[in-house]
Structures are given as structure tokens and as C-alpha cells.
N, C-alpha and C positions, 0 to 999 in steps of 0.2 A: 608383218600382220603383230594384234596387240593383244593384250591380255583385256577380258571387258572389265571394264571399270576406270581404265589406265586414261589419260589424258589424252586427246588429240588435238591438231592444229585444225583450225578451220581457214578458208580461203582468205580471210581478213590477216591471220599469224597470230589468232587470238586461239587461247587452249579452252579449249570446252570438254565436257565429259557429257557424254550422252546419258548415261547412266546414275548420275548423281543427282537423284530425287532422294527423300527422307521418307522412313516408313509411311508417316502420314499421307505423304501424295499414293503411294505405291496403294495403299489400303482404300482410299478413295477413288482412284482411277479402277483399280482391277476388281474391286468390290462392287463399285457400280457398274460394272460392266457386264459382269456374271449374275449378278441381282436382276439388270435389265433382261439377258437372255433366259432367265428364270422365270419371270414375270411372263416375259412374253411367249415362251414354250407353254406354258401354262393356260394363257388367255386362249392361245391359238388352239390347244388340244380340247379347248373348250368351246370355243365358236368357231373355229375351223378346223376339225379334227382330221378331215382327208388332208388337207393342202399341207398341213404340221405335220402329218405322219409322211408325207412324200419327202419334206425337207431333211427328216431323216435318213433318208437313203441319198438323197442329193446333194449335200455336205459335204459327207466322205467321200463320195463319187469325184466332184468339184475339188477335193483339198488333195487325192492322192494320185487323181487320175484326168479329169476333165480338164480342170485346171479353168480359163476363163471362156472354155468351149460351153459352160452350162447353159447359157442362153440359148442354144439350139436347141434345147430338151424342149423349149417351152412354144416350137410349133407343132407339137405334137399334140394330137387329139386328147391324148388320154392326160395330159400333164394339168394341175390346177392352176398352172403360174403363164403367164406372159414372158416372153423374150424379156420384157424391160423388170418386170418383176423379178426371174432370176438376175438380171441385170445387176439389182438392190443387192440382192444376195451373195452376188460376189463382193460389193463393196463392204458389204456388213463382214464378211468373213473377211477380209483385207485389214480393215482397220480393227476389228476383234485380235487378228493374227500380228500384226506392228504392236499393238500394246502391251499383249503378252511378251513379245518377243524385248520391248524395253525395259519392261519393268520386271521382268522376272530370268533374264538371260543370266545374268550372274548366280542364282540359284541353277539354273540348268548345267552349268558349268562343275557342278561337285558331281555330278552323274558320268561315269565313264563313257558307258555307252552313248548319251547325248552327246557330251563334249565332242567325239571322235565325231559324230556325224555334223555338228556344230561348227567344228574345224574346219571339215570338208566345204561347207558352205560359206566360212569367212574366207577362206582360200578360194573358191570361186570368183568371187567376189573379187579379190584383190586382182586377179588375173582378168574380171571385166573392164578393170579400170586400166590395165596393161593394153588390153585389147583395142577399147575405145577410148583414150584419153583426153576425146573432148568432153566426157563425162564432168570431167572434173572443172572446166570452164563457165560451164553450168549447170553447178551440183544440185539444186533443188529440182531444176528440170530434167537432168538425167536421171533421178530417182524416178520423177513420176512416169518418165517414157519408159525405162526400164521393168518398172513395175505393170503397165498395160500391155506391153508386149505379150501377147501369147505364146509365150514358148515356155517350155519344161524347164523350171529354174529361175524364172522372172518374177517369181510370186514377192506375198509380203517378205516371205522370210529372209529371201536374199536381198529384193529392196530394201529391208530394214540394214544390214549388215554392210550393203555398197553405201547405205547413209551415214553410218558409223565411220565407217573406214574414209570417209569424205571430212567426216569433223561436223557434222552438223548436230545442233543441237536437237536433244528428242522431241520439243513439241514440233521443232520444223521437221522432223523426221519424222514424224506420226501424221502429220500434215500432207507432206509429200507422196507415202504410201497410201494415206487413203485415199487422196486424189487419184493418183493411178489407179485403183481398185476400181473409182467408181470411173473414172472415162474409161478404163477398158472393158467394166462389167456393161458398159452403156452403146460402145462403138460395137462388140458381138452381139446386142441386144437387136442394133439398127440391122446389122447384116443379117441376123436370124429372122425379124421382121419383111424385110423385104423376100426373103425364100416364102416365106411365109405367103404372102400378096401374091407372089408369082405362082406359086402352085396352086392358090383359090382360083386366080387365073386361068390356068390350064384346065383344071377341074369343070370350069362351067364351058368351056368349049370342048372339054375331054367325054365321052358315058363311059369310057373303059379307066375304070380306079387303078388298074396299072401304071397307067401312064403316073401317077403321082409318086408313086412306092418308085419308080425306076429315075426319075428327076429325083428325087430325096434323094437315092442312094448313089447318084452320079454326084449332086452338091458334096454330098458327106464323102465322098473318094477323093473330090477335088481339095476340100479344106485339110484332108488327113496327109495329101501331097504336099500342099502348101504347107503343111505344120513340119512334116519329115524334111524339107527344102531348107524351112528355115532354121531346122533344129538342127541340121546340118552345117549350116553357115556359122552358127552360133557358137557350134564346137570346135569348128574349125579355126576360127579367130583364137578360143580359149588356149586351143592345144598351142597355138604361133605364139601365144604370150606366155606360157610355159615352156615351151622350147627357148625363148628370150632371157627368161628369168635363170632357167638352168644354165646357159650357156655364161650367162653375167658372171652367176655364183662359181663357176669355172675358171673362170678370167681372173675373178679376185684373186681365189685359190693360188691359181698357176702365179699369178703377181706377187701375192705374200712369200711362197715359196723363193720365187726368185729374190727376194730382197735379203730373202734369211741367207740364203745363198752367198749374195754379195758379202753381207754383216762377218759371214763366216772364214769367209778369203780376207 
């Protein structure tokens, strides 16, 4: 693991520092991002009040729980958004998140509570590289795929740390995470749209509205089961990588101890 801001080696053997940005660049990027969000929310409350207020609930729900499954909410008849609209929300969230991580990470490390959480995410990113070594051979593609995968821990923050450990330049890292967020959001929106089409076809042939809710429940259950299975596979791979790292550390310690005994003799 590394200290934030330290130099890293990329695939070409060149030293890069993904956090090496001056205050002007940070001000322009973060200031422009927050200004855009403020203007967007202000205009939204004026011209699309109901949809904007819905986002106040959907964005935290996506960030802390639903993740890239957010577009499924678009099939609800009470939503102001289509699945593809919520897919774009996922993209904006992931892009804003990676910008904040890249340009503010060093500041976050000054707070003990945040530092502990970030250290854990960074450690898991290292385990991902150990568990899935092929990511190193195609670093940018690996980050994109990692971010678009709908599993807890593979979001923009985890993808940003993964890119940092791979030595990607900040501009490449931002583009990779943003692309992963866009593809992940659109793929889930595509799935949700197909579910919605299926439900509409069934409603057209069935008079009993209960059928619709039963199918929605079954689809939701299948998604939950698939999500849990993928999460178990993901966690199992990380646990195996953690054991390998622990065994390697023990072997190094034993080897060092053995060398010390030999010198003593």
C-alpha cells in the first residue's frame, strides 16, 4: 500500500502521481463540478420540482444501498424517471465521486475516521489485484469492468483506488471510472426496460393486476439471489487473496528469522 500522493509505476515503467495537481486545477475541477450541481438542482426545483425531490431520496439510496440497481426503480409507475434516466444518474454520481476522490483524497486522509475507512477500501483494492491478476494486463479496461460490475464494493470509490494502485494517471483514471459508471448504468437500464416491456405485455393479456406484482416480486427475488451469489464469489476470491498475502508475510518472517539464526551461529 502507499501513501496518497506518492509516486507509482505504471505499466510502461514510468513514475506517475495521480494526485499531482496544483490548486488551480483542483479549484477549476471541483468548483466547476459543485457549481454545475448547484445550478442543476436550482433549475430542477424550479422547472421539475417533483423529479428533483425524488432524486433527493434516490441518490442517497443508490450510494449507500441500491448501487447500480437504481434503474430498476424506473419501472415503477410512481417514478418520474425512466430506467435510462436513472442510468444517467448512476453515471453522474460515479463521475462526481471519482473527481472528489482524485482531487480531495489527500485532504480526507487528515481525518482519522475517514482514513480508517479509506485504508480499508485501498486494502480491498489491493486484494482485488491479487485475486484477479489479469486486471494488471489491461489496467484501463480492468478498471472499467470493475466499476460497471453491480456488486457492493466495485463502485467509483473502489475503482478509483484500484486505478491508483495500477498507476493510472488521474485523467485516465477519471475517464475509466466515468466510462464504467456509464456502461454499468446503461446495462442495468436495459435490463430494467426489458422487464418493464415484459410486464406491460403480461398486463395486456391478464385482467388480474396481481400477476404484475407477482412477476415483479419474482424478478426482484432473482436479482437479489444473483447479487448475493456474485457477492459471495467476490468475497471468496478476496478472502483467498488475503490468505495468500498472510502466508507470504509469514514465510518472509520465517525466512528472515532463519537467516538471523544462521548468522548467530
